[in-house]
N, CA, C and O atoms as a GROMACS GRO file, in nm:
protein
  256
    1MET      N    1   0.597   0.838   2.171
    1MET     CA    2   0.532   0.801   2.027
    1MET      C    3   0.424   0.707   2.026
    1MET      O    4   0.424   0.602   2.091
    2ILE      N    5   0.331   0.749   1.949
    2ILE     CA    6   0.208   0.654   1.914
    2ILE      C    7   0.248   0.577   1.803
    2ILE      O    8   0.315   0.622   1.710
    3ARG      N    9   0.198   0.433   1.817
    3ARG     CA   10   0.194   0.346   1.707
    3ARG      C   11   0.072   0.309   1.681
    3ARG      O   12  -0.010   0.295   1.771
    4PHE      N   13   0.042   0.287   1.546
    4PHE     CA   14  -0.060   0.237   1.476
    4PHE      C   15  -0.027   0.135   1.404
    4PHE      O   16   0.078   0.142   1.340
    5TYR      N   17  -0.113   0.010   1.398
    5TYR     CA   18  -0.113  -0.105   1.310
    5TYR      C   19  -0.221  -0.072   1.198
    5TYR      O   20  -0.337  -0.051   1.236
    6ILE      N   21  -0.193  -0.068   1.073
    6ILE     CA   22  -0.300  -0.039   0.975
    6ILE      C   23  -0.276  -0.152   0.865
    6ILE      O   24  -0.184  -0.150   0.782
    7PRO      N   25  -0.376  -0.251   0.878
    7PRO     CA   26  -0.349  -0.365   0.782
    7PRO      C   27  -0.378  -0.333   0.644
    7PRO      O   28  -0.338  -0.415   0.562
    8ASN      N   29  -0.452  -0.210   0.590
    8ASN     CA   30  -0.462  -0.205   0.456
    8ASN      C   31  -0.369  -0.086   0.399
    8ASN      O   32  -0.390  -0.022   0.296
    9MET      N   33  -0.267  -0.072   0.484
    9MET     CA   34  -0.166   0.030   0.429
    9MET      C   35  -0.061  -0.053   0.363
    9MET      O   36   0.037  -0.089   0.428
   10THR      N   37  -0.076  -0.088   0.228
   10THR     CA   38   0.010  -0.178   0.160
   10THR      C   39   0.119  -0.115   0.068
   10THR      O   40   0.207  -0.188   0.024
   11CYS      N   41   0.117   0.007   0.039
   11CYS     CA   42   0.211   0.065  -0.061
   11CYS      C   43   0.255   0.208  -0.004
   11CYS      O   44   0.226   0.251   0.108
   12GLY      N   45   0.325   0.267  -0.093
   12GLY     CA   46   0.379   0.408  -0.070
   12GLY      C   47   0.261   0.498  -0.094
   12GLY      O   48   0.261   0.603  -0.030
   13GLY      N   49   0.167   0.475  -0.171
   13GLY     CA   50   0.066   0.547  -0.191
   13GLY      C   51  -0.026   0.560  -0.062
   13GLY      O   52  -0.064   0.668  -0.018
   14CYS      N   53  -0.048   0.464  -0.020
   14CYS     CA   54  -0.127   0.432   0.103
   14CYS      C   55  -0.054   0.516   0.225
   14CYS      O   56  -0.114   0.584   0.308
   15ALA      N   57   0.090   0.496   0.218
   15ALA     CA   58   0.164   0.560   0.333
   15ALA      C   59   0.127   0.704   0.325
   15ALA      O   60   0.094   0.764   0.428
   16LYS      N   61   0.130   0.776   0.187
   16LYS     CA   62   0.140   0.905   0.175
   16LYS      C   63  -0.012   0.949   0.211
   16LYS      O   64  -0.022   1.059   0.266
   17SER      N   65  -0.122   0.884   0.188
   17SER     CA   66  -0.240   0.910   0.234
   17SER      C   67  -0.268   0.922   0.393
   17SER      O   68  -0.330   1.008   0.456
   18VAL      N   69  -0.199   0.801   0.435
   18VAL     CA   70  -0.192   0.807   0.595
   18VAL      C   71  -0.137   0.928   0.655
   18VAL      O   72  -0.195   0.994   0.741
   19THR      N   73  -0.015   0.957   0.602
   19THR     CA   74   0.057   1.086   0.644
   19THR      C   75  -0.006   1.208   0.635
   19THR      O   76   0.006   1.292   0.724
   20SER      N   77  -0.080   1.229   0.526
   20SER     CA   78  -0.158   1.357   0.494
   20SER      C   79  -0.255   1.364   0.593
   20SER      O   80  -0.272   1.469   0.656
   21ALA      N   81  -0.334   1.241   0.618
   21ALA     CA   82  -0.429   1.250   0.723
   21ALA      C   83  -0.424   1.292   0.839
   21ALA      O   84  -0.508   1.354   0.904
   22LEU      N   85  -0.280   1.242   0.879
   22LEU     CA   86  -0.237   1.243   1.014
   22LEU      C   87  -0.176   1.386   1.034
   22LEU      O   88  -0.177   1.442   1.143
   23LEU      N   89  -0.122   1.441   0.921
   23LEU     CA   90  -0.056   1.586   0.932
   23LEU      C   91  -0.187   1.685   0.940
   23LEU      O   92  -0.172   1.794   0.996
   24SER      N   93  -0.312   1.651   0.886
   24SER     CA   94  -0.410   1.741   0.893
   24SER      C   95  -0.459   1.752   1.023
   24SER      O   96  -0.537   1.845   1.041
   25ILE      N   97  -0.428   1.666   1.139
   25ILE     CA   98  -0.463   1.678   1.271
   25ILE      C   99  -0.358   1.757   1.339
   25ILE      O  100  -0.388   1.844   1.422
   26ASP      N  101  -0.219   1.726   1.303
   26ASP     CA  102  -0.105   1.798   1.369
   26ASP      C  103  -0.001   1.817   1.274
   26ASP      O  104   0.086   1.731   1.260
   27PRO      N  105  -0.002   1.925   1.207
   27PRO     CA  106   0.088   1.972   1.095
   27PRO      C  107   0.223   1.971   1.160
   27PRO      O  108   0.319   1.968   1.082
   28GLN      N  109   0.245   1.973   1.280
   28GLN     CA  110   0.385   1.958   1.350
   28GLN      C  111   0.448   1.809   1.385
   28GLN      O  112   0.562   1.787   1.428
   29ALA      N  113   0.350   1.717   1.358
   29ALA     CA  114   0.373   1.586   1.420
   29ALA      C  115   0.480   1.511   1.323
   29ALA      O  116   0.471   1.518   1.201
   30ARG      N  117   0.573   1.446   1.383
   30ARG     CA  118   0.673   1.387   1.307
   30ARG      C  119   0.607   1.226   1.275
   30ARG      O  120   0.573   1.149   1.366
   31ILE      N  121   0.599   1.195   1.134
   31ILE     CA  122   0.504   1.073   1.120
   31ILE      C  123   0.634   0.984   1.034
   31ILE      O  124   0.706   1.032   0.946
   32GLU      N  125   0.640   0.855   1.082
   32GLU     CA  126   0.723   0.745   1.015
   32GLU      C  127   0.635   0.653   0.970
   32GLU      O  128   0.562   0.602   1.055
   33THR      N  129   0.622   0.617   0.854
   33THR     CA  130   0.541   0.494   0.799
   33THR      C  131   0.628   0.384   0.772
   33THR      O  132   0.749   0.404   0.763
   34ASP      N  133   0.569   0.243   0.756
   34ASP     CA  134   0.643   0.136   0.729
   34ASP      C  135   0.550   0.037   0.681
   34ASP      O  136   0.497  -0.051   0.749
   35PRO      N  137   0.532   0.062   0.529
   35PRO     CA  138   0.424  -0.005   0.470
   35PRO      C  139   0.437  -0.142   0.471
   35PRO      O  140   0.333  -0.207   0.474
   36PRO      N  141   0.553  -0.207   0.468
   36PRO     CA  142   0.580  -0.360   0.474
   36PRO      C  143   0.540  -0.409   0.600
   36PRO      O  144   0.496  -0.524   0.596
   37ALA      N  145   0.543  -0.353   0.713
   37ALA     CA  146   0.513  -0.393   0.840
   37ALA      C  147   0.366  -0.331   0.868
   37ALA      O  148   0.309  -0.354   0.974
   38ARG      N  149   0.317  -0.263   0.783
   38ARG     CA  150   0.194  -0.182   0.798
   38ARG      C  151   0.175  -0.109   0.937
   38ARG      O  152   0.073  -0.115   1.005
   39GLU      N  153   0.271  -0.049   0.962
   39GLU     CA  154   0.296   0.024   1.102
   39GLU      C  155   0.322   0.192   1.062
   39GLU      O  156   0.388   0.232   0.966
   40VAL      N  157   0.258   0.269   1.154
   40VAL     CA  158   0.284   0.403   1.145
   40VAL      C  159   0.330   0.459   1.296
   40VAL      O  160   0.276   0.426   1.401
   41ARG      N  161   0.422   0.534   1.286
   41ARG     CA  162   0.463   0.595   1.424
   41ARG      C  163   0.450   0.727   1.419
   41ARG      O  164   0.483   0.779   1.312
   42VAL      N  165   0.406   0.804   1.514
   42VAL     CA  166   0.369   0.940   1.509
   42VAL      C  167   0.413   0.993   1.648
   42VAL      O  168   0.384   0.941   1.756
   43ASP      N  169   0.487   1.106   1.631
   43ASP     CA  170   0.542   1.171   1.750
   43ASP      C  171   0.475   1.313   1.749
   43ASP      O  172   0.512   1.402   1.672
   44SER      N  173   0.390   1.325   1.828
   44SER     CA  174   0.308   1.448   1.866
   44SER      C  175   0.279   1.463   2.009
   44SER      O  176   0.293   1.374   2.093
   45VAL      N  177   0.233   1.590   2.030
   45VAL     CA  178   0.192   1.623   2.168
   45VAL      C  179   0.025   1.607   2.176
   45VAL      O  180  -0.030   1.627   2.284
   46LEU      N  181  -0.047   1.574   2.072
   46LEU     CA  182  -0.177   1.554   2.067
   46LEU      C  183  -0.219   1.404   2.123
   46LEU      O  184  -0.135   1.315   2.130
   47ASP      N  185  -0.333   1.390   2.156
   47ASP     CA  186  -0.392   1.247   2.205
   47ASP      C  187  -0.411   1.150   2.086
   47ASP      O  188  -0.440   1.193   1.975
   48GLU      N  189  -0.398   1.042   2.107
   48GLU     CA  190  -0.409   0.923   2.009
   48GLU      C  191  -0.541   0.941   1.947
   48GLU      O  192  -0.553   0.940   1.825
   49SER      N  193  -0.646   0.958   2.031
   49SER     CA  194  -0.788   0.952   1.977
   49SER      C  195  -0.813   1.051   1.853
   49SER      O  196  -0.896   1.023   1.767
   50ALA      N  197  -0.730   1.178   1.848
   50ALA     CA  198  -0.757   1.230   1.744
   50ALA      C  199  -0.719   1.183   1.609
   50ALA      O  200  -0.795   1.192   1.512
   51PHE      N  201  -0.593   1.130   1.605
   51PHE     CA  202  -0.546   1.053   1.517
   51PHE      C  203  -0.626   0.912   1.453
   51PHE      O  204  -0.637   0.872   1.337
   52LEU      N  205  -0.669   0.865   1.568
   52LEU     CA  206  -0.753   0.726   1.524
   52LEU      C  207  -0.881   0.783   1.451
   52LEU      O  208  -0.931   0.711   1.364
   53VAL      N  209  -0.936   0.899   1.476
   53VAL     CA  210  -1.041   0.941   1.399
   53VAL      C  211  -1.012   0.976   1.240
   53VAL      O  212  -1.080   0.939   1.144
   54ALA      N  213  -0.903   1.049   1.238
   54ALA     CA  214  -0.850   1.094   1.105
   54ALA      C  215  -0.823   0.961   1.015
   54ALA      O  216  -0.860   0.938   0.901
   55LEU      N  217  -0.757   0.892   1.090
   55LEU     CA  218  -0.731   0.751   1.008
   55LEU      C  219  -0.839   0.688   0.972
   55LEU      O  220  -0.844   0.652   0.854
   56SER      N  221  -0.935   0.664   1.046
   56SER     CA  222  -1.067   0.609   1.027
   56SER      C  223  -1.130   0.682   0.914
   56SER      O  224  -1.170   0.615   0.820
   57GLU      N  225  -1.142   0.802   0.912
   57GLU     CA  226  -1.219   0.879   0.815
   57GLU      C  227  -1.143   0.875   0.678
   57GLU      O  228  -1.206   0.893   0.574
   58ALA      N  229  -1.011   0.851   0.677
   58ALA     CA  230  -0.937   0.850   0.552
   58ALA      C  231  -0.939   0.702   0.492
   58ALA      O  232  -0.885   0.682   0.383
   59GLY      N  233  -0.997   0.605   0.559
   59GLY     CA  234  -1.030   0.488   0.513
   59GLY      C  235  -0.912   0.380   0.564
   59GLY      O  236  -0.898   0.268   0.514
   60TYR      N  237  -0.831   0.431   0.671
   60TYR     CA  238  -0.722   0.340   0.712
   60TYR      C  239  -0.757   0.326   0.864
   60TYR      O  240  -0.694   0.400   0.940
   61PRO      N  241  -0.840   0.248   0.913
   61PRO     CA  242  -0.878   0.222   1.062
   61PRO      C  243  -0.764   0.143   1.119
   61PRO      O  244  -0.718   0.047   1.059
   62ASP      N  245  -0.714   0.186   1.245
   62ASP     CA  246  -0.625   0.112   1.315
   62ASP      C  247  -0.682  -0.010   1.369
   62ASP      O  248  -0.799  -0.016   1.407
   63LYS      N  249  -0.592  -0.119   1.374
   63LYS     CA  250  -0.637  -0.237   1.423
   63LYS      C  251  -0.536  -0.286   1.522
   63LYS      O  252  -0.425  -0.326   1.486
   64GLN      N  253  -0.576  -0.282   1.643
   64GLN     CA  254  -0.471  -0.323   1.766
   64GLN      C  255  -0.441  -0.450   1.795
   64GLN      O  256  -0.363  -0.475   1.887
   0.00000   0.00000   0.00000
């Protein structure tokens, strides 16, 4: 499972946008968002780098 910390994911709307961006990379991925913790967990066979690009392009860059 890949974990991302996304400081500007603060609400359910943000979480929906993040989920959509991640699913555009891997429609089969299992996505869990936690806006209060600003964390996203992704269960996918794809590499983390593909998701990082999608998050950044959607305006939600990962801050590790």
